[in-house]
N, C-alpha and C positions, 0 to 999 in steps of 0.2 A: 506582630504588626498586621493590622487588618486590611490595609490597602497600600499600594506602592508609595513610598515616602515622597514628600514634597510634590504631591499631585492634588488637584482639586478634589478628587475622589477621597483621598486621605483626609483632607480638611473637612469635607462634608461628613465623613464618618465620625470624626472627633466632635463635631457639632451635635451629631445625633446622641452622643453620650453627655452632652451638656458642657463641653469645653468653653471656658471663658476667653481663651487666647489660642491662636494658631501659630505655631513656630514655622517661620519661613526662612530657609537658608538662601541668602541672596547672592547671586553671582551676576556677571555682566558679559554679554555676548560681544562678538567682534564689532558689530555695528551699534554698540552702546546701549542695548536694551537690558534692563534688569530682569532676571528670571530666577525661578526657584529650583535649586539643585544643591544637594549637600556636598558631593565630591567635586574636586577640581577638574576631573575628566569624566567622560560620559560612559566609560567602559563597564563599570560595575552594574549599573541599572539597565544598560542596553544589551548586556551579554557579550560585549566585545572586548573585555579586558585582556590586555596583552596583544592585541591585534592592531594593525594600522588605523582601524576605525576608532580606536580608543584615544580620542583627541581632547585637549583641553577645551572647556566650554568657551573660553575667550578666543579660540581660533575659529569658531563657528558663528555664522550669521543667525539672526532669529529664524529666517526661513528654513535654514538647515536644522536648527534646534527643534522646530516644530514637526519635523518629519521623523524624529527619533521616537522609538517606543521604549519607555523607561520602566516597563513591567517585565523585562526579560531577565529576571533574577529570582533566586529562591523559589518558593512555591508558586509565585506568580508566572514563572516561565512556562511556556507550553511544552518545553522539553522535560519538565519535572513530572513525576508520577501524577496521574489525574487527581485533582483536588479542587475544592470550591474556589480557592483564591485565583484560579486561572481565568475566572470570569472577568477579572480586572485587567486582563491583557487584551488589547493594547491600552497604554496610558501615555499621556503627553506631558511635557514640561510646561507649566503655566508661567506666564509673565507675572511680574510684580503687580501690574495693573489688575490682572485677573484675580489675584489673591486679595487685593484691596477691595474690589467690587464684591467678592463673596463676603468679606468681613463686614462691609457696609450693609449688605443684605441681611446678614445674620445678627448684626448688632454686637459684634465682639471685637476684641483688639488683636493686634499681631505682635509676636515676638520676632523681631527682624534681626537675624544673625548675619551681619555683613561679612562676607568671606574675604580672603586675601586679595582676590582679583578686583575687589571694589575699593581697595585702599586708594585714596586720593579722590574718590568720587562719592564719599560719604555725604557731603552737603547736597549733592544732586539727589541722592536717595531720600534724604530727609525732606527736600522740597517736593519730591514726587508724592510722598506719603501725605504731606501737608495739604495736597490738593483734595484730600478726602478728610475734611476737618473732624468729623465724628470719629473716624477710625484713628486719626493721628492723636486725638485726645485720650484714647484708650490704649495706645500702642507704646512699645519701647524698643530700643535698639541695643544690640550687642556689637561693640566696635572696639578697635584697639584704642588704648587710652589717649594717644596723641590726636585722635580724630574728634574727641568730644568737644573741644573748644571750637573747632572748625564748624561742626554741626550747630552748636549754639549761636554762632555768629549769624547763620542764616535763619535758624529756627530756635529762638531763645527758650521756648517752652518744651523742647525735645526731651523725652525721658530716656535715660540710658541705664542699662544694667551693669553692675560691677561684678565680675566673676572672681570669686575668692581663689587665691593662689596658694595660700598657706606656707608657713605659719605667720599670720598677721599678729603684730604685737597688741597687747591690750589697749583699747582706746582707738585703734586705727580704723576699724569699721565705723564706729560712731563718728569719727572725724570726717569720714567720706560722706556722711549724710548732711554735713554742714557746709556753708559757703566756703570757698568758691566751688566745691565739688558738687554738692547737692544731689548725690545719688539717692534714688528712692528704692531701687530693686537690687537684690543681690542673688547671684546664681553660682553654680558650680555643682560638683558631685555632692550627694548627700553626706558623704563621709567628712566633708569639710565643715559641715554645719553642727558644731557642738552646741549644747544648750547655752553655754556662755557667749558664743558668738551670736546666736540667735537673739539673746537678751540684749546684746549691745546694738544690734541692728534695730530692734524694736525701740530701744531707748531714743534712737534718732528718728523715729517714725518711719523707718524703712520696712521693707517686706522681704522675707527670706523665701526664695523660690528655687530650690535645687532641682536637679534632674535626678530621677530615680531609676533610669535604665542603666545597663552595664554594672549592676551591683551583684555582689556574690550571693546574697541571700535571696535574690529574685525580686522582681518589681512589686508584686502585691505586699510582701512583707516589708520591703523598703518604704513603701508609701505609709504603711501602718506605723513604722518606726519614726518616719518623719512627722507624722501627726503627734506622736508621743513627745517628740522634742519641741514641738510648737511652730513648725514651718507654716507659712501662710498659703502655700500652693505648691505645685510640683509640675515638672515637665516629664511627660511620659510618651513612650512609643506606642502604647496601647491604652487609649482612653477608657476601655472597658474596665481595666484594673482600677482606674481612679474612681469610677462610679461604685465599684465593689468596696474598695478600701475606705471610702468616706461614707459608706452606707446610704448612698443616695441613688437607688435605682431609678431610671427615668420612666415616666409614664409613656405607654405605647398605644398605638392604634393600628388596625389592619385596614388598608385600603385595597379594594379589588376593582379592577377596571378592565375594559376590553382593549387590547393592544394588538394591532395587525391581525385581527380575527381570532385571537385566543385570550383567555382570561389570565391576567397577571395579578398576583398578590404581592403587596409591599407592607412590610413591618416598619412603622415610622415612629419617631419621637412624637408624642401627641402634642407637644407644645410647639416645636419649630418645624416639624414636617420632614426632617432629614432621616434617611433610611439606616436600619440596623442589619448588617449582613451576618450570615452564619448562624441564624436562629431557626429553630425547628417549629413549623406551623402544622397543626393537626388539621387535616381536611376531612370533613364528615363523609364517611363511607369510602375513603381512599387512604393510601399509604401517606404517612407524613412527608412533607417536603422541607427543604432548607432554603432560607433566603440567601441570595447571592449578591452580586454587585449592587451597591446602593440600597440594599435591603429588599430587593425584588426577586420574584421567581415566577416563571411561567407555570401555570397549573396544567395537569393532564387534560387532554381534550375532552375526556368523558365527564369531567367535573361539571355539574349543572350550574347555571348562573346564580341560583339561590343557595348554593352549598354554604354550610356553616364552617368557618375557620376559627381556630383558636391558637393562641400562644400562651404556654403555661407560666411564662415568667421565669426569671432567674435572679441572681444576686445583683445584676447590673441593669435589668429592665423588667418592668412590671407586666403582669399578665394582661391580655386583652383578647377580644373576639370580634368577628365581623362576618358579614354575609356577602355572597357574590353579587348582590345587587349594587355593590359599591358604597352602601351606607354602613360604614364600620361602627362598631360599638367599642369605644375605647374603655380601658380600665377606669374605674372611678377616679376622676382627675380633679382634685382640688387644685386651685391655681397655686403652683409652687415656683413659677417662673419669676426670677428676680428682675425688677425694673432696671433700666440703665439711664445714666445721665451723662451729659457733656458740659464742659464749662468753656464757653467760646469768647466771652468778653470779660475783662477785668481791668479795673484801674482805681487808684486812689486819687480822688479829686483834689483840686488846689487846697493848699494849706493843711492837707491831711485831715480835714473835718468830715469827709464823707467817703464811703467805700461803695463801689458799684460792681456787681458781679451778675453775669447773665449767661444763659445757656439753654439747652434742650433736655428733654427726658421722654422716654417712651417705655411701654410695657406690652409684651405680646400676649400676656394673659395665658389661659389654658386652651390648648387647641387653636392657636392663633393663625393657623392656615398657612404654614410654610415659612414663617419667620421673615417674610419680606419686608413688612412694615409693622410698626407698633399699632396696637388697637387703640383707637381714640378713647380717651377717658379712663384708660387703665391706670394711669398715675394719679394718686390721690394728693400727694404733696411732695415738695422738694425742700430740703433743708441744707444749710451751709454751716460749716465750722471753720472759723477764722481764728488763728492763734499766732502768737510769737513765741519762739522756742529759745531757751537759753539754759545752759548748764543742766540739760537733761529734764528740764521742767517746762511747762507751758503756761502762757498767759492767754486765755481765751477771751474773745469779744463777747460781752454780755448784751442782753436786750437794751440796756440803757446806754449803749454806745461806749462803755468803758471796759478796760481789760481787768480780768480777775488778777488777784496776786498769783505769783508763781506756785504751781501745784502739779501733781501727777498728770501727765498727758492723757491718761485713760479717762480722766474726768472731763469729757467733752461737753461743750455747749452748742447745741444745734439750733440755729436761727431759722425761722420759717421764711421761705422765699414766696414771692407772689407769682401765681401762674403754675402750670404743670408742664404741658408739652413744650411750651416756651416759657421759661421762668426768669425771674429778675429779683435781685436783692439790692436794694439801695438803702443805705442806713447811715445816719449821722454818727460819727465816731471820732473820738480823740485818740489818735494813734501816735505814740512816740516814734521817732526815727528808727528804722531797722527793717529787717526781713520778716515777712509774714507768709504763712502758708494757709491756703484755703482748700477745704475738701467739700464736695457736694455729694449728697445721697438722695435717691428717690425712694419713695414708699408707695406701693400700689394699693388699690382698693381692697385687696385681700390681705393686706398687712405684711406682704413680703418686702423686706428691706434690702436695698442694694448692698452686696457684700463689701467689706472694707477693702479687699484687694482690687475691686473694680472702681473704687471711688475716683472721680475726676479730681485732679489735684493740680494747683498752680501756685507759683511763688509771686508775691507782690513785694514792692519796696516802698516804704514811706521815707521820703528824703527831706 
């Protein structure tokens, strides 16, 4: 673990390695505020386990929660032998709103695991996330099954993950992808995801996203094994492993700035600007230094302002170099950042003769300056795939407004939308009654295509 779990620092570190989603364990304080914490009590992360201060999070107000230091465990604790992870001490519990704001800034989704003390309040959590429409469209919830219908009552488009329990009978997982269940994402331990179960999930246009931590073979090997089986993504406690296992080292840059009278060097993701901790920087004429909290480190006072710094690169991050003037030279950075899209408006117009879909798309490009907003003009086009599924086959909408005969769902037909940052698809269509699924993908000017696992997806009904 690179940073204390369920903290903004941990989320930003995951973003530095290119994470598409941030897992947030959601609990509720005494005064009704949703916060991020894995355990039911605060003892493990605050170093008070087994003492009177080890209290349930539900017994504390937000003000009391915000005073807690959740970096008092493991290598992060100041009582541990000296090590680089102690620079993350102290760390605070973020609210759900703070996690949502970060996700909106970074253009990613959230995996919201609603814990037992949120039971009965799931619709409130769904409504709060829906106040951030772009994040809501990319996010999904993990809840107890009896809460799904309650959430869909207030937010019909909410996306929910089903966690495999095993052993599910043949056809069961496929059935969950169909109405009235309509699950899109499937999770649980990697051991539950046999090739047969993954194929069944894919037949229903679902995504297999197991977690690869707590596996006997170790996380890097578990990630590689998951790829061999055909999983669509993975949950990890260490996003560095994910970059290594998928062979996608992130492009980096070195920023050197003056902070409180001394030079500070930061190794950052060249695309989104988030920092990479625990990496060695070579400083011209001086001993190497290691990046610490948020990827930054104070340089020795004798280092001149124009000193050359370099990062040699590794299996998770590419090499880069920079000078103390603050003008870093990033590694050769072809634009590899995938664009993102959202689908915010959809309806089948009267008599089912026309379909209308609309939304937004953005692209941060290469070296987009911190990942706060998309760079204008980065998206070249937006495409939509609308289909009706039955018996494991799909009938896709063609440019002429009619559906194809039933055929393999892998044979997609992408229809071009009008516009890019704000896009719209309005098309005359003859649609029989039934349930339809629409996916959207953005393609940027460098040819990067939005990954399937990120595609905005909605369900429409022709009545």
